C-alpha positions as CSV (number, residue, x, y, z in Angstrom):
1,M,-34.0,-33.4,18.3
2,A,-31.9,-36.3,19.8
3,A,-28.7,-34.8,18.4
4,L,-29.6,-31.3,20.0
5,D,-30.0,-33.0,23.3
6,A,-26.6,-34.7,22.8
7,E,-25.0,-31.3,22.3
8,N,-26.6,-30.1,25.5
9,E,-25.2,-33.1,27.2
10,Y,-21.8,-32.3,26.0
11,M,-22.0,-28.7,27.3
12,A,-23.2,-30.1,30.6
13,M,-20.1,-32.3,30.9
14,N,-17.9,-29.2,31.1
15,E,-20.1,-27.9,34.0
16,E,-19.9,-31.1,35.9
17,A,-17.8,-29.9,38.7
18,E,-20.1,-26.8,39.3
19,T,-23.4,-28.8,39.3
20,H,-21.8,-31.2,41.9
21,G,-22.9,-34.2,39.8
22,E,-26.7,-33.3,39.5
23,A,-28.1,-35.0,36.5
24,T,-29.4,-32.8,33.8
25,Q,-32.2,-33.5,31.3
26,S,-29.7,-34.4,28.6
27,E,-27.8,-36.7,30.9
28,A,-31.0,-38.5,31.6
29,Q,-31.9,-38.9,27.9
30,S,-28.2,-40.2,27.3
31,T,-28.7,-43.1,29.6
32,Q,-31.2,-44.6,27.1
33,V,-28.6,-44.9,24.5
34,A,-27.5,-48.4,24.3
35,T,-24.0,-48.0,22.9
36,T,-21.8,-44.8,23.1
37,V,-18.1,-43.8,23.3
38,F,-19.1,-40.3,24.8
39,H,-19.7,-41.1,28.4
40,S,-21.1,-38.3,30.6
41,N,-18.6,-39.1,33.4
42,K,-15.5,-38.7,31.1
43,R,-14.2,-35.4,29.9
44,L,-13.2,-35.2,26.2
45,K,-9.5,-34.2,26.3
46,S,-8.5,-33.8,22.6
47,V,-8.4,-30.2,21.5
48,V,-10.3,-31.1,18.4
49,W,-13.5,-31.1,20.5
50,K,-13.3,-27.3,20.6
51,E,-14.5,-27.3,17.0
52,F,-16.6,-30.5,16.9
53,R,-19.6,-31.6,18.8
54,P,-20.1,-35.2,19.7
55,I,-23.2,-37.0,18.3
56,V,-24.0,-39.4,21.3
57,E,-26.4,-41.7,19.5
58,V,-25.1,-44.4,17.3
59,E,-26.7,-44.4,13.8
60,E,-27.9,-47.4,11.8
61,D,-24.4,-48.4,10.6
62,G,-23.2,-48.9,14.1
63,K,-20.7,-45.9,13.8
64,Q,-20.4,-42.9,16.0
65,R,-19.9,-39.4,14.7
66,G,-18.9,-35.9,15.5
67,R,-20.2,-32.8,13.8
68,C,-18.1,-29.8,12.7
69,I,-19.3,-26.6,14.3
70,H,-18.3,-24.6,11.2
71,C,-20.0,-26.6,8.3
72,D,-22.2,-29.0,10.3
73,K,-20.6,-32.0,8.5
74,K,-20.8,-35.3,10.3
75,L,-17.7,-37.5,10.4
76,I,-17.4,-41.0,11.4
77,I,-15.0,-41.7,14.5
78,E,-13.0,-44.8,14.2
79,I,-11.8,-45.9,17.7
80,S,-8.6,-47.3,16.3
81,Q,-7.6,-43.9,14.7
82,G,-8.9,-41.6,17.4
83,T,-9.6,-38.1,16.2
84,S,-7.3,-38.1,13.2
85,A,-10.2,-37.8,10.7
86,L,-11.7,-34.8,12.6
87,K,-8.2,-33.1,12.5
88,R,-7.9,-33.7,8.8
89,H,-11.3,-32.2,8.1
90,L,-10.5,-29.0,10.1
91,R,-7.5,-28.4,7.8
92,I,-9.8,-28.3,4.6
93,C,-13.1,-27.1,6.2
94,P,-14.4,-24.5,3.7
95,K,-16.2,-22.6,6.5
96,R,-13.5,-22.6,9.0
97,P,-12.3,-19.0,9.8
98,E,-8.8,-18.2,8.6
99,G,-6.2,-17.6,11.4
100,L,-7.5,-20.6,13.6
101,S,-4.6,-23.0,14.1
102,E,-4.9,-26.7,15.0
103,E,-3.5,-27.0,18.4
104,S,-1.4,-30.2,19.1
105,E,-0.5,-32.2,22.2
106,Y,2.8,-31.6,23.8
107,D,5.7,-33.5,22.2
108,H,8.9,-33.7,24.1
109,R,11.1,-34.4,21.1
110,V,9.7,-31.3,19.3
111,D,10.3,-29.3,22.4
112,R,14.0,-30.3,22.6
113,D,14.4,-29.6,18.8
114,M,13.0,-26.1,19.3
115,V,15.3,-25.5,22.4
116,S,18.4,-26.6,20.5
117,E,17.5,-24.2,17.7
118,I,17.0,-21.3,20.2
119,I,20.2,-22.0,21.6
120,V,22.0,-22.0,18.3
121,Y,20.1,-19.0,16.9
122,H,20.4,-16.7,19.7
123,D,23.9,-17.6,20.8
124,L,22.8,-18.8,24.3
125,P,24.8,-21.0,26.7
126,F,23.8,-24.6,27.2
127,R,22.9,-23.9,30.8
128,Y,20.1,-21.7,29.6
129,V,17.8,-24.8,29.9
130,E,18.7,-24.9,33.6
131,Y,17.7,-21.3,34.3
132,E,15.1,-21.3,37.0
133,K,12.8,-18.7,35.5
134,V,12.9,-20.4,32.0
135,R,11.8,-23.7,33.5
136,A,9.1,-22.0,35.5
137,R,7.7,-20.3,32.4
138,D,7.9,-23.6,30.4
139,K,6.0,-25.3,33.1
140,Y,3.4,-22.6,33.1
141,L,3.0,-22.7,29.3
142,N,2.7,-26.5,29.5
143,P,2.5,-28.6,32.8
144,N,3.7,-31.6,30.7
145,C,7.0,-29.9,29.8
146,Q,9.9,-32.0,30.7
147,P,13.0,-30.0,31.7
148,I,16.5,-31.1,30.4
149,C,20.0,-30.5,31.7
150,R,22.8,-28.7,30.0
151,Q,24.5,-31.9,28.8
152,T,21.3,-33.0,27.0
153,A,21.0,-29.5,25.5
154,G,24.6,-29.7,24.3
155,N,24.1,-33.3,22.8
156,D,20.9,-32.0,21.0
157,V,22.8,-29.1,19.5
158,F,25.4,-31.5,18.2
159,K,22.8,-33.8,16.7
160,R,21.4,-30.7,14.9
161,Y,24.7,-29.8,13.7
162,E,25.2,-33.3,12.2
163,L,21.8,-33.4,10.6
164,E,22.2,-30.0,9.0
165,K,25.6,-31.0,7.9
166,E,24.3,-34.1,6.0
167,K,21.8,-31.9,4.2
168,L,24.5,-29.5,3.1
169,K,26.9,-32.2,2.0
170,K,24.1,-33.7,-0.2
171,M,23.5,-30.3,-1.7
172,F,27.3,-29.8,-2.5
173,A,27.4,-33.3,-4.0
174,Q,24.7,-32.3,-6.5
175,F,26.2,-28.8,-7.1
176,K,27.5,-28.5,-10.6
177,G,29.4,-25.2,-10.3
178,R,32.6,-24.1,-8.6
179,V,33.0,-23.1,-4.9
180,C,35.2,-20.2,-3.7
181,C,36.4,-20.3,-0.1
182,T,37.8,-18.0,2.4
183,A,40.0,-19.1,5.2
184,D,41.1,-17.2,8.5
185,L,42.6,-18.1,11.7
186,W,41.1,-17.2,15.2
187,T,42.5,-17.3,18.6
188,A,41.0,-18.3,22.0
189,R,41.7,-15.7,24.6
190,G,44.3,-16.7,27.2
191,T,45.4,-19.8,25.3
192,V,47.7,-20.7,22.4
193,T,45.0,-22.7,20.8
194,G,43.8,-21.4,17.4
195,Y,40.7,-22.2,15.2
196,I,40.7,-22.2,11.5
197,C,37.4,-21.0,9.8
198,L,36.8,-22.2,6.3
199,T,33.8,-20.7,4.6
200,A,32.3,-21.7,1.2
201,H,30.8,-19.1,-1.3
202,Y,28.8,-20.1,-4.2
203,V,25.8,-19.2,-6.5
204,D,23.0,-21.4,-6.1
205,D,20.4,-22.7,-8.6
206,E,18.2,-19.5,-8.0
207,W,21.3,-17.3,-8.8
208,K,21.6,-16.1,-5.1
209,L,25.0,-15.7,-3.7
210,N,25.5,-17.9,-0.6
211,N,28.1,-18.6,2.1
212,K,28.3,-21.5,4.4
213,T,30.8,-22.1,7.1
214,L,32.2,-25.6,6.5
215,A,34.4,-25.8,9.5
216,F,35.4,-23.9,12.7
217,C,37.9,-26.5,13.8
218,E,40.7,-26.5,16.4
219,M,44.2,-25.7,15.1
220,K,47.0,-26.3,17.5
221,P,50.4,-24.7,17.0
222,P,52.5,-24.6,15.0
223,H,50.5,-22.7,12.5
224,T,52.9,-23.2,9.6
225,G,51.9,-23.1,6.1
226,E,52.3,-26.9,6.0
227,E,50.0,-27.6,8.9
228,L,47.4,-25.0,7.7
229,A,47.4,-26.7,4.2
230,N,46.9,-30.0,5.7
231,K,43.9,-28.8,7.8
232,I,42.2,-27.1,4.9
233,L,42.7,-30.0,2.5
234,S,41.3,-32.3,5.1
235,C,38.2,-30.1,5.4
236,L,37.7,-29.9,1.7
237,K,38.0,-33.7,1.3
238,E,35.4,-34.2,4.1
239,W,33.0,-32.0,2.2
240,G,33.8,-33.4,-1.2
241,L,34.9,-30.1,-2.5
242,E,38.6,-30.8,-3.4
243,K,37.6,-30.9,-7.3
244,K,35.2,-28.1,-7.1
245,I,37.1,-25.3,-5.5
246,F,37.9,-22.3,-7.7
247,S,39.6,-19.7,-5.4
248,L,40.8,-19.2,-1.8
249,T,40.7,-15.7,-0.3
250,L,43.2,-15.1,2.5
251,D,44.7,-12.5,4.7
252,N,48.1,-11.2,3.7
253,A,50.2,-13.1,6.2
254,R,53.5,-14.9,5.4
255,N,52.4,-18.4,6.4
256,N,49.3,-17.9,4.2
257,D,51.4,-17.4,1.2
258,S,53.2,-20.7,1.8
259,M,50.1,-22.4,2.7
260,Q,48.2,-21.6,-0.5
261,S,51.2,-22.7,-2.6
262,I,51.4,-26.1,-0.8
263,L,47.6,-26.6,-1.0
264,Q,47.5,-25.6,-4.5
265,N,50.0,-28.2,-5.5
266,R,48.4,-30.9,-3.6
267,L,44.9,-30.2,-5.0
268,Q,46.4,-30.4,-8.5
269,I,47.8,-33.9,-7.7
270,I,44.7,-35.4,-6.0
271,S,42.1,-33.8,-8.2
272,G,43.8,-34.5,-11.6
273,N,44.6,-30.8,-12.3
274,S,41.0,-29.7,-11.6
275,L,42.1,-26.1,-10.8
276,L,41.4,-23.8,-13.6
277,C,44.4,-22.5,-15.6
278,G,46.7,-24.5,-13.3
279,G,45.7,-22.6,-10.3
280,R,46.6,-19.2,-11.7
281,F,43.7,-17.6,-10.2
282,F,43.5,-19.7,-7.0
283,H,44.9,-17.3,-4.5
284,V,43.1,-14.0,-3.8
285,R,44.2,-11.5,-1.2
286,C,41.6,-10.1,1.2
287,C,41.0,-6.5,0.1
288,A,40.0,-5.2,3.5
289,H,43.2,-6.5,4.9
290,V,45.4,-5.0,2.2
291,L,43.6,-1.7,2.6
292,N,44.2,-1.8,6.3
293,L,48.0,-2.2,5.7
294,I,48.1,0.7,3.2
295,V,46.3,3.1,5.5
296,Q,48.2,2.0,8.7
297,E,51.4,3.0,6.7
298,G,49.9,6.6,6.4
299,L,48.9,6.7,10.0
300,S,52.4,6.0,11.1
301,V,53.1,9.6,10.0
302,A,49.9,11.0,11.4
303,S,49.8,9.4,14.8
304,E,52.3,11.9,16.5
305,L,50.3,14.8,14.9
306,L,47.0,13.7,16.5
307,E,48.5,13.1,20.0
308,N,46.8,16.0,21.7
309,I,43.4,15.3,20.2
310,R,43.8,11.8,21.3
311,E,44.8,12.7,24.8
312,S,41.7,15.2,25.0
313,V,39.4,12.4,24.2
314,R,41.2,10.1,26.8
315,F,40.9,12.9,29.5
316,V,37.1,13.2,29.0
317,K,36.5,9.4,29.0
318,A,38.7,8.9,32.1
319,S,35.9,9.3,34.7
320,E,32.1,9.9,34.9
321,S,32.6,13.4,36.5
322,R,34.6,14.5,33.5
323,K,32.1,13.1,31.2
324,D,29.4,15.1,33.0
325,A,31.6,18.2,32.9
326,F,32.1,17.9,29.2
327,A,28.5,17.4,28.6
328,A,27.8,20.6,30.4
329,C,30.4,22.4,28.1
330,V,28.8,20.9,25.0
331,E,25.4,22.2,26.0
332,S,26.8,25.6,26.9
333,V,28.3,26.1,23.5
334,G,25.1,24.9,21.8
335,I,26.5,21.7,20.0
336,R,24.0,19.0,19.2
337,S,25.4,15.7,18.0
338,G,24.0,12.1,18.4
339,A,27.4,10.3,18.6
340,G,29.7,10.8,21.6
341,L,33.4,10.7,21.8
342,S,35.4,7.4,20.9
343,L,39.0,6.6,21.4
344,D,41.1,4.9,18.8
345,V,42.9,1.5,19.0
346,S,46.3,0.9,17.4
347,T,45.2,-2.1,15.4
348,R,42.0,-0.7,13.9
349,W,42.9,2.3,11.7
350,N,39.3,3.2,11.0
351,S,38.9,3.8,14.8
352,T,41.3,6.6,14.3
353,Y,39.1,8.1,11.7
354,D,36.1,7.8,14.0
355,M,37.9,9.4,16.8
356,L,38.8,12.4,14.6
357,A,35.4,12.7,13.0
358,R,33.7,12.8,16.3
359,A,36.3,15.0,18.2
360,L,36.2,17.6,15.4
361,K,32.4,18.2,16.0
362,F,33.2,19.1,19.7
363,R,36.1,21.5,18.9
364,K,34.5,24.4,20.7
365,A,33.4,22.2,23.7
366,F,37.1,21.3,24.3
367,A,38.1,25.0,24.4
368,R,35.1,25.6,26.9
369,L,36.5,22.6,28.9
370,K,39.9,24.3,29.1
371,E,38.4,27.3,30.8
372,C,36.5,25.2,33.3
373,D,39.1,22.6,34.2
374,R,42.6,23.5,35.1
375,N,43.6,19.9,35.0
376,Y,42.9,19.7,31.3
377,K,46.3,20.5,29.6
378,S,46.2,18.8,26.2
379,L,43.9,21.3,24.3
380,P,45.0,21.1,20.6
381,S,46.1,24.3,19.0
382,E,44.2,25.8,16.1
383,D,46.8,24.4,13.6
384,E,46.5,21.0,15.2
385,W,42.7,21.1,14.8
386,D,43.0,22.2,11.2
387,R,45.5,19.5,10.3
388,G,43.2,17.0,12.1
389,E,40.4,18.1,9.8
390,R,42.5,17.7,6.6
391,I,43.6,14.3,7.8
392,C,40.0,13.3,8.6
393,D,38.9,14.4,5.0
394,F,41.8,12.4,3.6
395,L,40.7,9.2,5.6
396,K,37.0,9.5,5.0
397,P,36.9,7.8,1.5
398,F,39.1,5.0,2.8
399,S,36.7,4.5,5.7
400,T,33.9,4.3,3.3
401,I,35.6,1.8,1.1
402,T,36.7,-0.3,4.0
403,T,33.0,-0.4,5.3
404,Y,31.9,-1.5,1.9
405,F,34.6,-4.1,1.5
406,S,33.8,-5.4,5.1
407,G,30.0,-5.5,5.1
408,V,28.0,-8.5,6.1
409,K,26.3,-8.3,2.8
410,Y,29.7,-8.5,1.1
411,P,30.1,-7.2,-2.4
412,T,30.7,-9.5,-5.4
413,A,33.9,-9.4,-7.4
414,N,32.6,-6.9,-10.0
415,V,33.0,-4.0,-7.5
416,Y,36.7,-4.6,-6.7
417,F,38.3,-2.9,-9.7
418,L,36.6,0.5,-9.4
419,Q,37.2,0.7,-5.6
420,V,40.9,0.0,-5.9
421,W,41.1,2.4,-8.8
422,K,39.4,5.1,-6.7
423,I,42.0,4.4,-3.9
424,E,44.7,4.9,-6.4
425,R,43.3,8.1,-7.6
426,L,42.9,9.5,-4.1
427,L,46.6,8.7,-3.3
428,K,47.8,10.6,-6.4
429,H,45.6,13.6,-5.6
430,Y,46.6,13.9,-2.0
431,A,50.4,13.3,-2.9
432,D,50.2,17.0,-4.3
433,C,47.6,18.7,-1.9
434,G,49.7,21.4,-0.5
435,D,49.9,20.0,3.2
436,F,53.2,18.4,3.5
437,R,52.1,16.1,6.3
438,V,49.1,14.8,4.3
439,E,51.4,14.4,1.2
440,E,53.9,12.4,3.2
441,M,51.0,10.1,4.4
442,A,49.9,9.7,0.7
443,M,53.4,8.9,-0.5
444,K,53.9,6.3,2.1
445,M,50.6,4.7,1.4
446,Q,51.4,4.8,-2.4
447,S,54.5,2.7,-1.7
448,K,52.4,0.1,0.1
449,F,49.8,0.4,-2.6
450,D,52.4,-0.4,-5.3
451,K,53.7,-3.5,-3.4
452,Y,50.1,-5.1,-3.2
453,W,47.9,-3.5,-5.9
454,D,50.2,-2.2,-8.6
455,Q,48.9,-5.0,-10.9
456,Y,45.2,-5.0,-9.9
457,S,44.2,-8.5,-9.2
458,I,43.5,-10.0,-12.6
459,I,40.8,-12.4,-11.6
460,L,38.8,-9.7,-9.6
461,A,39.2,-7.4,-12.6
462,M,37.5,-10.0,-14.7
463,G,34.5,-9.5,-12.4
464,A,34.3,-5.9,-13.6
465,I,34.3,-7.1,-17.3
466,L,31.5,-9.5,-16.5
467,D,29.4,-6.6,-15.2
468,P,27.4,-5.7,-18.4
469,R,27.5,-2.1,-17.2
470,L,31.3,-1.8,-17.1
471,K,32.9,-4.3,-19.6
472,V,36.2,-3.5,-21.1
473,Q,35.4,0.0,-21.9
474,I,35.2,1.1,-18.3
475,L,38.5,-0.7,-17.6
476,K,40.2,1.2,-20.4
477,S,38.8,4.6,-19.4
478,A,39.9,4.0,-15.8
479,Y,43.5,3.0,-16.6
480,N,43.7,5.9,-18.9
481,K,43.0,8.4,-16.1
482,V,45.8,6.8,-14.0
483,D,48.4,6.3,-16.7
484,P,47.5,6.4,-20.3
485,S,50.9,5.0,-21.4
486,T,50.3,1.7,-19.9
487,S,46.4,1.4,-20.1
488,E,46.2,-0.5,-23.3
489,E,48.7,-3.1,-22.2
490,K,47.1,-3.6,-18.8
491,V,43.6,-4.2,-20.4
492,D,45.0,-6.6,-22.9
493,V,46.5,-8.7,-20.2
494,I,43.1,-9.0,-18.3
495,V,41.1,-9.6,-21.6
496,Q,43.6,-12.5,-22.5
497,N,43.5,-14.0,-19.1
498,L,39.7,-14.0,-19.3
499,K,39.8,-15.7,-22.6
500,D,42.2,-18.3,-21.2
501,L,39.9,-18.9,-18.2
502,Y,36.8,-19.1,-20.4
503,K,38.5,-21.6,-22.8
504,E,39.6,-23.9,-19.9
505,H,36.3,-23.5,-18.1
506,R,34.4,-24.6,-21.2
507,E,36.6,-27.5,-22.0
508,K,36.4,-28.9,-18.4
509,A,32.7,-28.5,-18.2
510,W,32.5,-30.2,-21.7
511,T,34.7,-33.0,-20.5
512,T,32.9,-33.6,-17.2
513,S,29.3,-33.2,-18.2
514,S,28.7,-32.7,-21.9
515,F,30.2,-36.0,-23.1
516,S,28.4,-37.9,-20.3
517,T,25.0,-36.8,-21.7
518,I,25.7,-37.8,-25.3
519,P,23.3,-40.8,-26.0
520,T,25.0,-44.2,-26.9
521,A,24.9,-45.6,-30.4
522,H,22.1,-48.0,-29.2
523,E,20.0,-45.1,-27.9
524,L,20.5,-43.1,-31.3
525,L,19.4,-46.1,-33.3
526,T,16.3,-46.8,-31.3
527,E,15.2,-43.2,-30.2
528,S,16.5,-40.7,-32.7
529,P,13.8,-39.1,-35.0
530,L,16.6,-38.3,-37.5
531,E,17.8,-41.9,-38.2
532,D,15.9,-42.2,-41.4
533,D,17.2,-38.6,-42.7
534,P,19.9,-39.0,-45.5
535,N,22.0,-36.4,-43.5
536,Y,21.7,-38.4,-40.3
537,D,25.5,-39.2,-40.3
538,V,26.3,-35.5,-40.7
539,F,24.1,-34.6,-37.8
540,E,25.9,-37.1,-35.7
541,L,29.3,-35.5,-36.6
542,E,28.0,-32.1,-35.7
543,R,27.0,-33.4,-32.2
544,S,30.6,-34.3,-31.5
545,I,32.0,-30.8,-32.2
546,Q,33.0,-28.9,-29.1
547,P,31.5,-25.4,-28.8
548,G,33.6,-22.7,-30.2
549,S,35.8,-25.1,-32.1
550,D,34.5,-24.1,-35.5
551,N,34.8,-20.6,-37.0
552,T,31.9,-19.1,-35.2
553,K,32.4,-16.4,-32.4
554,S,32.5,-17.7,-28.8
555,N,29.8,-16.7,-26.3
556,L,32.5,-14.6,-24.6
557,Q,33.4,-12.7,-27.8
558,N,29.7,-12.1,-28.5
559,Y,29.5,-10.7,-25.0
560,L,32.5,-8.4,-25.4
561,D,31.3,-7.1,-28.8
562,D,27.8,-6.3,-27.6
563,P,27.2,-2.8,-26.3
564,R,27.4,-2.4,-22.6
565,L,24.3,-1.3,-20.6
566,D,24.0,2.3,-19.5
567,L,25.3,2.6,-16.0
568,R,22.9,5.5,-15.0
569,S,19.9,3.6,-16.3
570,F,20.9,0.3,-14.4
571,T,22.5,1.8,-11.2
572,D,20.7,-0.7,-8.8
573,M,20.9,-3.7,-11.0
574,E,22.1,-6.8,-9.4
575,V,24.8,-8.4,-11.6
576,L,23.8,-11.9,-10.8
577,S,20.1,-11.2,-11.7
578,Y,21.4,-10.1,-15.1
579,W,23.3,-13.3,-15.7
580,K,20.2,-15.3,-14.5
581,G,18.0,-13.5,-17.1
582,D,19.4,-11.7,-20.1
583,G,22.8,-13.2,-19.6
584,Q,21.5,-16.7,-20.4
585,R,21.9,-15.9,-24.1
586,Y,25.6,-16.1,-23.8
587,G,25.3,-19.7,-22.9
588,D,28.5,-21.3,-21.1
589,L,29.7,-17.7,-20.3
590,A,26.8,-17.4,-17.7
591,S,28.3,-20.4,-15.9
592,L,31.8,-18.8,-15.7
593,A,30.2,-15.5,-14.6
594,C,28.6,-17.4,-11.8
595,D,32.0,-18.7,-10.6
596,V,33.8,-15.4,-11.0
597,L,31.2,-13.4,-9.3
598,S,31.1,-15.7,-6.3
599,I,34.7,-15.0,-5.4
600,P,34.7,-13.0,-2.0
601,I,37.0,-10.1,-2.0
602,T,37.4,-10.2,1.7
603,T,37.5,-12.6,4.6
604,V,35.9,-10.1,7.0
605,A,32.2,-11.1,6.6
606,A,32.7,-14.1,9.0
607,E,33.8,-11.9,11.8
608,S,30.3,-10.5,12.6
609,S,29.0,-14.1,13.1
610,F,31.6,-14.9,15.8
611,S,32.9,-11.7,17.6
612,I,32.9,-8.0,17.5
613,G,36.1,-6.1,16.8
614,G,38.3,-9.1,15.9
615,R,39.0,-12.8,15.4
616,V,39.0,-13.6,19.1
617,L,36.5,-16.1,20.6
618,N,34.4,-14.6,23.3
619,P,34.8,-16.0,26.9
620,F,31.7,-18.2,26.7
621,R,32.8,-20.0,23.6
622,N,36.4,-20.2,24.9
623,R,35.2,-22.4,27.7
624,L,33.4,-24.9,25.3
625,L,35.0,-28.1,23.8
626,P,36.2,-27.6,20.3
627,R,33.6,-29.8,18.8
628,N,30.8,-27.8,20.5
629,V,32.3,-24.5,19.4
630,Q,32.3,-25.9,15.7
631,A,28.7,-27.1,16.1
632,L,27.4,-23.8,17.5
633,L,29.1,-21.5,15.0
634,C,28.5,-23.6,12.0
635,T,24.9,-24.5,12.7
636,R,24.3,-20.9,13.5
637,N,25.6,-19.8,10.1
638,W,23.6,-22.5,8.3
639,L,20.3,-21.6,9.9
640,R,20.4,-17.8,9.9
641,G,23.6,-16.8,7.9
642,Y,25.9,-13.9,9.2
643,A,24.4,-11.7,11.8
644,E,24.8,-7.9,11.4
645,L,25.5,-5.8,14.3
646,E,23.6,-2.6,13.8
647,G,25.0,0.8,15.0
648,D,28.4,1.7,16.1
649,I,30.7,-0.7,17.8
650,E,31.9,1.6,20.5
651,E,28.4,2.6,21.3
652,F,27.4,-1.0,21.6
653,F,30.1,-1.5,24.2
654,D,29.1,1.7,25.8
655,D,32.5,3.1,26.6
656,G,34.1,-0.3,26.8
657,I,37.2,0.8,25.1
658,E,39.5,-1.5,27.1
659,A,37.4,-4.5,25.9
660,T,37.5,-3.4,22.3
661,T,41.3,-2.9,22.5
662,S,41.8,-6.4,23.8
663,M,39.6,-7.9,21.0
664,A,41.2,-5.9,18.2
665,S,41.8,-7.9,15.1
666,S,45.0,-7.6,13.0
667,S,42.8,-6.9,10.0
668,G,41.8,-3.6,11.5
669,V,38.3,-3.6,10.4
């Protein structure tokens, strides 16, 4: 009964202001209690008292207690520990409803950590913390909230960057596999300052493909091969990856060619020839960039042919009144299309395809516009529309492949071979299609294809062999369809290179890890259960034999000899998932597959994390100190990966063609 009265007293405490201090029956009873920490004139501030009731009377042991409203359990309250015991009970209370969360008191340090993460995650400026309405809302949510200035926010972001960087460094220090890198150069608008972006790609212990931006550091002129090599080597050393790097994917620029050669030589010297096969597979060309060069060659022929279509689009987009007039024409001819017109830019070839594909849908509307507006003088002829349609059909598969190469969730190396093979087949088909202009485009593109891709990248072709659905059989069939006379020779070259790579990969792995795990003689004598066996010495000799050095077939040969998986039955199979599971029976080959399949075939994935339409820093980042630019961009990548812009770029800018043009990348994707 006394306990019930105590509960009534507790409820009365919350009504103290309303009763103007009038004593209740419970308060009168509580004055008889000799010793208590629950004073009637003192409110209980901890949020834990929303789910506990204080027992005012002290029991025989002299300790005071609180009772859980869910399970009625009484818990002792130690003055030195406050309400910690009560909070612990709420976490494990069997009768506490799910979904109730334990509220905590305001912690300024936690608040600052969350703010720094918000700034990084959502790409906000540091002055976000000084926005008047943001501060007002924070104060409303918690009156104890302490505002910070932009300088403090910047320092907090940099501290978060250093914290995450140390975590990542520890991970790489323990990482046993190889790391593949991409490097590309960025510019800050209105300055000669450049930034070099270095990204690491690797397969983790869960067989998931990861990418981490290691550096986004300032790169002052000159951007020579020597200086670029120095900067990248410095970054690799800082991260402890100079002995773990497998490949470097680069755009097709002259200074990149000299840079990779210098870097390769220096890595071999400082890392004790750690590059596999002497660096034979170190340099990988960005597929999206090479494809852009190939298609640009063809568009140099088509650009003049499309001038009236381009001028028609430009005419409509020149003013709001013309857009309204064109919209009326579209409605009058009964056209329904979700996407509007877009104008191409010279450095993004796929924007020409987009312009054509959209304009062709409004062919009748342009004819109607000619009837309504006498200032419109660039209406394409029927022949020009027909040719534009054929050029659009020709470019469509190239646009699809470019999008595939350039996606944020970029493909692994196993897809490269078939996509490049598809491009070669398309060029051969259109070189004899009957339209001499399209044929001219295809022939010019073929010459550029032969320059860069006549010998399909050997290391990336190995990725196709390491896809259990493709293997050597698909390579042979593909080469046969292009040129049967050379197919056997080309396949033999790829297979032999794969065998060389496998052999050296196995030997280096054996040297660096296997021998270090062999027990010492003392350990063998004291621990081996075989020491009393008459064949014990033979067992020890067998332990020292390197895998594959006897007459047995290697894991690679076993894999090549086994039948491939049916492509139709395993269309959606993830290759890395195969090597994580069934592929483990091929032992050390699975480790090599990990490294080869982590090679990025493009440098484009990073662009979505930093800008839209090109490797140009946006105005906000351009004003930041270089160290803050790196802290923001790297930490953002580490916390959330690459962000994907959904929808069409031109629609995102909402007719901001001039902005898109100024930001256009030399990669054209």
